[in-house]
Residue, then its C-alpha position, 0 to 999 in steps of 0.5 A: x491457527x491464529x497467532x497473537x503477538x503483544x508488543x510492549x515498550x522495549x520488546x520490539x525493535x526494527x533493524x532499520x530504526x537507527x539507519x532511518x534516524x542517523x544516516x542521511x537520505x540516499x537518493x536513487x534514480x530510476x533506470x527507466x521512465x515510461x508513459x503508461x496512459x494518456x488521460x484528458x488532463x495529461x499523461x501518466x508515467x511510471x518509474x522503474x528501479x532495478x535491483x541493485x547490482x550484485x543483490x540477491x534477486x531470489x530466495x531458494x530459487x524463487x524470484x522476488x516480486x516486483x513492488x508496484x507502489x502508489x504514493x500518498x497525499x490525500x488524493x490532492x497532492x504527491x508525486x511518484x518520485x517524491x524524495x521522501x520515498x527514495x531511501x525506502x526504494x533503495x532499501x528494496x533495490x539493495x535487497x534485490x527487488x524491482x520497484x515500480x512507482x506510478x502516477x495516478x490522477x489526484x481526484x481531490x486536488x483543490x478540496x478543503x473538506x472530505x467526509x461522508x457528505x462528500x462521498x461521491x467526490x471521494x469515491x470518484x478520487x478513489x476509483x480514478x486512482x484504481x483505474x490508473x493502477x489497473x492501467x499501469x498494470x496492464x502496461x506492465x503486463x504488455x511490456x513485461x519482457x522489456x521491463x523484466x517483470x513477471x506479471x504473476x509476481x507483483x506486489x502492490x503497495x501504497x501509503x495513505x491515499x495510495x494504500x486506500x487505492x491498492x486495498x480498493x483495487x484488490x477488492x475490485x479485482x476479487x469481485x471482478x467489478x467493471x473497474x477490474x474488467x480492463x485486466x486479463x481474465x484470471x489475473x491476480x496480484x501476488x500480494x498487497x502492502x497497505x500503510x494506513x489504508x481503507x476500503x470504500x463500500x456502498x453495499x454495506x459489509x465487504x464481501x469477496x467473490x474470491x480470496x484476496x492476495x496475502x495482505x500486510x496492513x499497518x495502521x495507527x490506532x489513533x489515525x483520524x485522517x484514514x480512520x483506523x476503525x470505520x465510518x458507516x452510514x446505512x450501506x455506505x461504509x469506509x473501513x480502516x485497518x482496525x475493521x478490515x482485519x476483523x473481516x479478514x479473520x472471519x473470512x479466513x484470509x491470509x494477512x499480517x496486521x500491525x496495530x500501532x497503539x497510540x499512533x496517528x497517520x504517521x504510520x503511512x510513512x513508516x516504510x523504512x522503519x517497518x522494513x523487517x516486517x515487510x521482508x518477513x511478509x514477502x518471504x513467508x506469505x508471498x514467496x513461500x506461500x506460508x499461511x502465516x497469520x499475524x495480528x500484533x499490537x505495537x506499543x513501543x515509544x521507541x518506534x521511529x515515526x514515519x514521514x508525512x502528513x499526520x492530521x486532517x488539518x495538514x491536508x484539508x484545513x480544519x477537521 
């Protein structure tokens, strides 16, 4: 049964807001860095952050998943070890999670205009990132014992361009496209967390050959960088969170969707301030397998805005 949650000013608070505003950023260093792929234009690495010593790494006997993260930056900038993510990484490791942050190729580096007219360039950038995510996943599978990762218990997560990449990757995996062929037959991610993500389709409305993993989506309703609704031209479609949730509902998927009313692309950097929502999603939907369907409109001016770019102009110049 669907459960709606309407949130108005003052009724929703996040326990992490105060700490996000008042505490100094606490940096965290990876416990290991590994090269997972070598491309023509360079080597790709991943950083592994182990659960903090003494932290609870399970709930009711079930191991917490590894969080596999892709940074944001519009496919033109960003890096896996950007200090702006460190506090969130530490929040996760302090709560018993292993975090793996990966490199991926920046297919729009040097671009100053991105839109439907540049769909081929955008398509290439997205699928480069998906390809690199799948390569990193393959490396983790092959080195699972050394990395102390259960390949069946990985949640992929991303911010902005990274969120597009993980949403697109799950779509490709569910449909077993040529991009997903590199992964073992039957492989599945345990969950997906998207901070301002979208999916690109050249075949019109999105169809899934199998049900995707439980998915957490957060998106600002005024986001113009990663469009909240959709951009559609004949069979070409770029579907944001506001459109994706309608498709997920219609197809009966397992999801949590938070519409941040009046917010823009800053929600792409809200990992610290929405930490409680992430923990509830992981514990209930991913670990316990509860079909906990949430759709919430968050209208709270007290919500601390996340870090990161907030407009197309910040990345690409003029709109």
